[in-house]
SEDOMAR-625167 format. One record per residue (C-alpha): x, y, z. Coordinates in steps of 0.25 Angstrom, whole numbers, plus 5000, padded with zeros to 4 digits. Layout:
BEGIN
XYZ...
***
This chain:
BEGIN
471749815001471749965004472949955014473849895004473950014996474450095008475850155004477050105012477950195020479450215016480150085016481050105028479850155037479050025035478949945048478949795049477449775050477149865038478249785030477549655034476149705030476749755016477449625014476149545016475549635005476649604996476549454999475049464995475449524982476549424979475549304982474449374973474149314959474849424951476149504955475949634949476449784951475949794965476749674969477949734963477749874970477549804983478849724982479649844978479149914990479449794999480849784993481049934996480549915011481449795014482649865007482550005012483049975026484449935032483649845041483149705037481649695034480849575039479849505029478949385033479649255029478349215021478449345013479949315010479549175006478549234996479549334990480449214987479249134981478849254972480349274968480449134963479049124956479149104941477849184939478349304947478649434939480149464938479949604945479349534957480449434958481449544958480749614969480649484978482149454976482449604980481649594993482249454997483649514995483349635004482849535015484149455014484649375022483249315023482949185031481749155024482449135010482049005003482549044989483448954981484048974967484348824965483148794956482948934949483148934934482749074930483949164930483249284934482549214946483849154950484549284950483449344959483449224969484949224969485049374973484149344985484949224989486349304988485749414996485649315008487149335010487649195006486649145017486548985015487548995004486549064995487649124987488248994984486948934980486649054970488049044964487848894961486448914955486949034946488048954941487248834938486248914930487348984922487948844919486748804911486148864899485048954903483648944897483049044887482749174894483649154906484949234907486249224916486249374917485449364929486349274936487749334934487449444945487049344955488249264952489149384954488449404968488749254971490249284968490249404977489549334988490149194987491149164976491549034982490148984980490448944965491348824962492448824952491548744942490448854943491448964941491948904929490548894923490349044926491749084921491349014907490049084906490749224910491749204899490749184889489849294894491049394893491549354880490349304871489149394874488449434861488949564854487549584849486549674856485349624864483949634859482949724866481849644873480549664865479549754873478349674869477549794865476649814853477749874844478849784848479449724835479749574835480749604824481849664834483049714827484349634828485249674839486549744835487949724840488449784853489349904852490449964860490350084869490750174857489650124848490550034840489949894837490649794846491549694839492049624851491349544862490349604871490749664884490049754895490549874886489749834874488549914871487149874866485749914867485249784873486149664878486049514877486049414889487449374886487849524885487249544899488049424904489349484898489149604906488749534919489949434917490949554916490349624928490649494937491949454930492849524940492249454952492149324945493649324941494049364955493249254961493449144952494449184941495749144948495349014954496148894949497148974941498548934939499649044943500649084933501749014941501048884941500748884926501748814917501648934907502149074909501249194911501649234897501349104891499949104897499749244892500049194878499049074880498049164885498149254872498049134864496849074871495849184866495049114856493649064859494048914857495248914866494549014877493448914879494448804883494948884894494548854909493348944912494049044921495249064911494249084900493449184908494749254911495049264896493649314892493649414904495049464899494549484885493249544890494149644898495049674886493749704878493249794889494549874889494549894874493049934875493450044885494250114875492950144867492350284868490950264874489650324868489050334882489650384895489150264903489850174893491150254896490950224911490650084909491950074900492850124912492150024922492349904912493749944910494049944925493349814926494049754914495449784919495149734933494649604927495949594919496749614931496049494938496249404926497749434926497849404940497149264938497849234925499149314922499149264907498249384905499149484911500049524899498849554890498149634901499349714905499649764891498149784888497949864901499249944899498649994886497350024893498050104903498750184892497350214886496550254898497650314908497450454902495950454904495450494918494150434916494850294916495550324929494850214936495250104926496750134928496650074942496349934938497349944927498449984937497949874946498149774935499649824933499849824948499449674948500149624935501249724931502349644937501949514931501649584917502949654918502249794915502749924920501449984926502050104933501550194922500150144926500350174941500950304938499750354930498750304940499450364952499850494945498650534937497450474943497450534957497950674952496750684942495650604948495850614963494450684964493750554958493250484971492950354965494250344958494950394970494450284979494750174968496150234966496450234981495850094983496750044971497950104978497550044991497349904985498649904978499549984988500349864991500649834977500949974973501949994984502649874980502649894965502650044962503150174968502150254961501050224971501850284983502350404974500950434970500350454984500150614983499250574971498450464979498250564991497450654981496350544981496350554997496450704997495150724988494350594993494750595008493650525015493350415006494850375004495450395018495350245021495950205008497150295010497350245024497650115018498450175006499350265014500250165020500650115006501050255002501950275013503450245014504650325018504650395005503250445005502950465020503450615021502650655008501450585012501450645026501450785019500350745010499450695021499550825028499250895015498150815011497050915013497851015006497950914994496450904994496351054993497351054982496650944974495351034975496151154969496651064958495251014954494651154954495851204946495651094936494251124934494551274931494351314916495751314909495751464908495751474923496851374925498051464921499151484930499051594940499951724940501151684949501151834954499751824960499451754972498351654970497051684977496451544977496851404977496451384963497351494959498451444967498351304960498851374948499751474954501251454952501551474967500651364972500651274959501851184964501251174978499951114972500751024963501550974974500250944983499550884970500750804966500550664960501750594966502650594978503650714979504450694991505450794987504550914987504350995000502950995005503151135012502851194999501351165001501251265013500751385005499751284997499151235011498851385014498351415000497351285001496851335015495651385008495151245005495451195019493951185022493551115010492850985014493750895005494950955011494450945025494050795023495450765017496050835030495250735039495950615033497350665035497450625050497150485047498150475036499250545044499050445056499150325046500350395039501150395052500750255056501250205042502550285042502850245056503050105051504250135041504750275046506150285050506850395059507050495048505650485042505050505056505950625058505450685045504050655048504150725061504750845055503650855045502550835055503050955063503251035050501850995044501151035057501251175052500951145037499551085037498251125029497451225037496251135042496251145057495651015060496550945050497751015057497350965070497150825066498450825059499150885071498550775080499050665070500450725069500650735084500250595087501150545075502250625080502250545093502250415085503450465076504250505089504050365095504550305082505750385081506050455095507350515090506650615081506550705093508050725093508150715078507150815075507450905088507551035079506151015072505450975085506051085093505551185083504151125083504051115098504651255100503551325092502451375101501351385090501451235089500851215102499651295098499451245083500051105084499851065099499650915096500950905088501750995097501350915110501750785103503050845099503350895113502950765119503950695109505050785114504850745128504650595125505850575115506850685118507650585126508950505126508050375128507550395114508750455107510150455112510450585104509550665113510350765121510150855133510350975124509250925115508250895127508651035132508351105119506951035118506651075133506951215130506051225118504851155125505151235138505051365129503751315123503151275137503551415142502851475130501551415132501451425147502051565150501051655156500551765147499451875148498051825148497751865134498951805127498951665134498851545124498251415127499151295123498751145124498951095138499450965132500551045126500951105139500950975146501750905135502751015136502951005151503050855150504150865139504950965146504950875158505350755150506550835144506950885158506950745164507950705153508750835155508650855170509250995170507951045164507150995175507151125183506651205171505551115169505151105184505151255184504251265172503251165177503151235190502651355184501551285177500551315189500751465186500451435172499151355174498651455184498851585176497551655172498051665158498251515157496951475164496151565154496651475142496751335148495751255155495851205169496051065166497251085156497951175166497751075177498350965168499551055165499851085179499750935183500750895172501651005176501650965191501850815187503050845178503650935188503550835199504150725190505350815188505650815203506150675201507050685189507450535188505950495188505650605178506750555169506250415169504750455167505150545155506350475149506150325151506950225143506450195130506050055133505250105145504450205138503450105133502950065147501550105151502050195162502950265152501950285141500950345151502050445155502450475141501050505137500550595148501450575160500250555169500550435178502050465181501850605183500750595193501550485201502650585203501750695206501050615217502450575223502950715224501650795227500450755235499550845227499850835212499750965205500251055216501451125211502451205219502251355216
***
C-alpha cells in the first residue's frame, strides 16, 4: 500500500488515532506468512512509541492478545519474541494479559514470558507463580540445548519482588545448585560457535584453560575474575550465581539457623569443625544452606586472592576492586549467619587490609572491611582501632574530592553512627576530617550530614564543631588551595620566603606565616586546645575565593546545620556550656567569612538561637553581664548585626530580673539601663540632615521596651525613661529623620513610645506586665506581652487617653 511507507513522526508526537492505525499495520505483518525484516522494523518503532512517554499508551485488546500469541509461538524468530515481550512490558500493568508460564519448557521463552509477568507488579501473584515455575525447571535435568543461564536473572527479580514466594524446600533446591555453580564450573575455556560460512573448519581447535587477570594459567577453580576468550554455560552460571549471591544469602541464608548460644559446641569448636569439613565428600553431606555458605566463603577467599594479581587490562583492574568489595560484604553476611567462619575471616581480612590500605585506588574496599570488624571485632577479640584510625584519618584527607567515595563514606558513617559512638572514640575525634566531605560536596551530602551531626556532638565536641560550622566555607576555600598546590610541579612547591608577604593564596599555602593556620583548618582530628582566633588573618586572605561557586554552595548549607546544632546541643547542654556558647556567639559574629548573604543568614540563625539559649539558662544574663554589656554598648552592632543586637537587648529586658536570678541586683539593672540608654540616645539624637543615619525601627522599639522593663524593676529610673519617651515625638517629626525613615516606621515608633510611657504612669501595673512571676510567664496573655507588647499596652493607652498616639508636648 502506498500509504504504508509514510514515515512516522517522532514517537512522543504520535497521537492515539495514528498509533491505532500503526498498530493495525503491525498486526497485519504479524499475521502474515513470514515474519521478516519489515516486521522487526515496525515492532522496534512501536516499542519506541510506547516507551518514549511517561504517560501510558493504549493498545487494542486484540492486538495485545496477538503480541502474546506471537511471543509464545515456537515458529517465531527470537528477535520478534524479544520485541513482543519488550512491548508487553512497557504496557504493564495490562488487563488483557493471558500469559502463563506453567507449561513452558523452553528456558529462553520462559525467561521472556516471566519478564512480562513480573512487570505486572505482582498482580494476581505473578511473582509467586514465576518463582515456582523457575525452581521447578531448575530442579530437573534440562534437555540438550536448554540452559539455566536465562532463568537466573528472572529468579533474582523474583527474590527482589517477592522473597516469601519460595518455600524452604525450593530454596534448598536452589542453594544446592548455586553451591555447585560457584565451586565446580569448568576451568577450560568455551568453544567459539561456528559461523557456518564456506571457510569454517569442522576441526575446531581444542579450548585451552582459563587464565588469571595477569595472564597466568588458572590452577584453582573458576570465578568471575577468571579470564577466557569464550565461556561455557556452567561458567556463565558461575558468574550469575555470584551476582545474586548476596541477595540470596540475605533472603534465605539465615533461616532455621541455630544461634551460638543454643548450640552445644562453642564458637571455636564449630570453627574447627568448619575447617575440617572442607573435602568434597564431607561438604556434600552438609544441609544445603550450610553447604552454600561454605562454597560461598571459599569463593570469596579465592576472589580476594585473585585481587592481588596485577591485571593486564584496566577494565580487569576495576572488576577486581568491585569483586573485592562484594566478596568482603558476602563474608560479613556469612559470619553474621554462622559465627564459626568469623575467626578465619577476621585473620584473612586483617591481612587484606594491611595489603591495600596504602593504595588509594582501593579506598572503597576499606569500607566493607571496616564494616566487618565493626560487626565482629568484639566477638573475634580483635583490636580494630588501627583499621578505623586509618579509615577516618587518611581517606577523607586525601580523597574528599571523589564524589562517589564521599557519598559512600558518609553513608557508611551514618549507617554505623550508633555503633561507632558506642565502640570507638575515633569517630567523634575525626569530625574535622569528615566535614571535608561536606565542604567539598555540599549540596549532595547535606541530608546525610543532617542525620550524622547529632552523633558527632557531645559536651566535648560542641564548641569545636560550632567554630567549624561557621568556618565551613573557609574550609572549602582552603581545600581548593590545597588541591591546586598539590597539582603544582615539584619545582614550584618550595617554601616561600618568610620575609616576603605572599601575593596569592597559593603562595600563602606554603608561607611560614600562614602554614600553621592552614594546618589547623585542614586538621584531621579534633584539637580543642587550639585557639580558633588564629584563623582571622586566614579568613581575610581567602576572601578572594568568596565568590567561588563551590564556596557559595557550601555557605548555603551552614544555616541548616547551625539550627540543627543548637537543637541537639539544647538536649544536653548545662549552664557553663550554654554560657560558653553565648560568649562565642557574640565573638564570632565579628569573625565570619566575607560573603554578605552568608553573614545575613548566620546572623538570623544565631539571633533566634540566642533566645533559645536564654530560655534554657536565664541566669546567663547576670553571669555574662560583662560580655553582654560590651556587645550591647557598641553602636556599630546595630548597623552591622541588627538581628543579634535586637535579640540581645530583648533578652536583657526579659531575663534581667530577680524572678529569674536571685543574684540580680538594682546596681546591675542600673548598669544595663545606662548602657542601653546611651545607645538609644546615640541613635535617636538629632543631627544635621547630611549626617543622619538610618537604624532599624525594630532596634529602636526594642531598646525603648527594654529600658521600660528595667525601669519597672528599678522604679527610680521611671522619670528618666518617661522623659526620654516624651521626646520621641520631636525625633520622629524632625526633617532629618523623616528623610531617612518611612512614614509607617515612624508611626510605629511613636505609637510604641506612647504606649510604654502610658504604662509607666501606673508603676504597679508596669511591674506586673514586665516582671511577672516565672510560673505566670507562660500564659497566653504574657506570651503576647513578651513578644511585642501589643495587647496590654493598647489597653492601658485606651484607659489613660481617649486618643491613642496623642502625646503631651
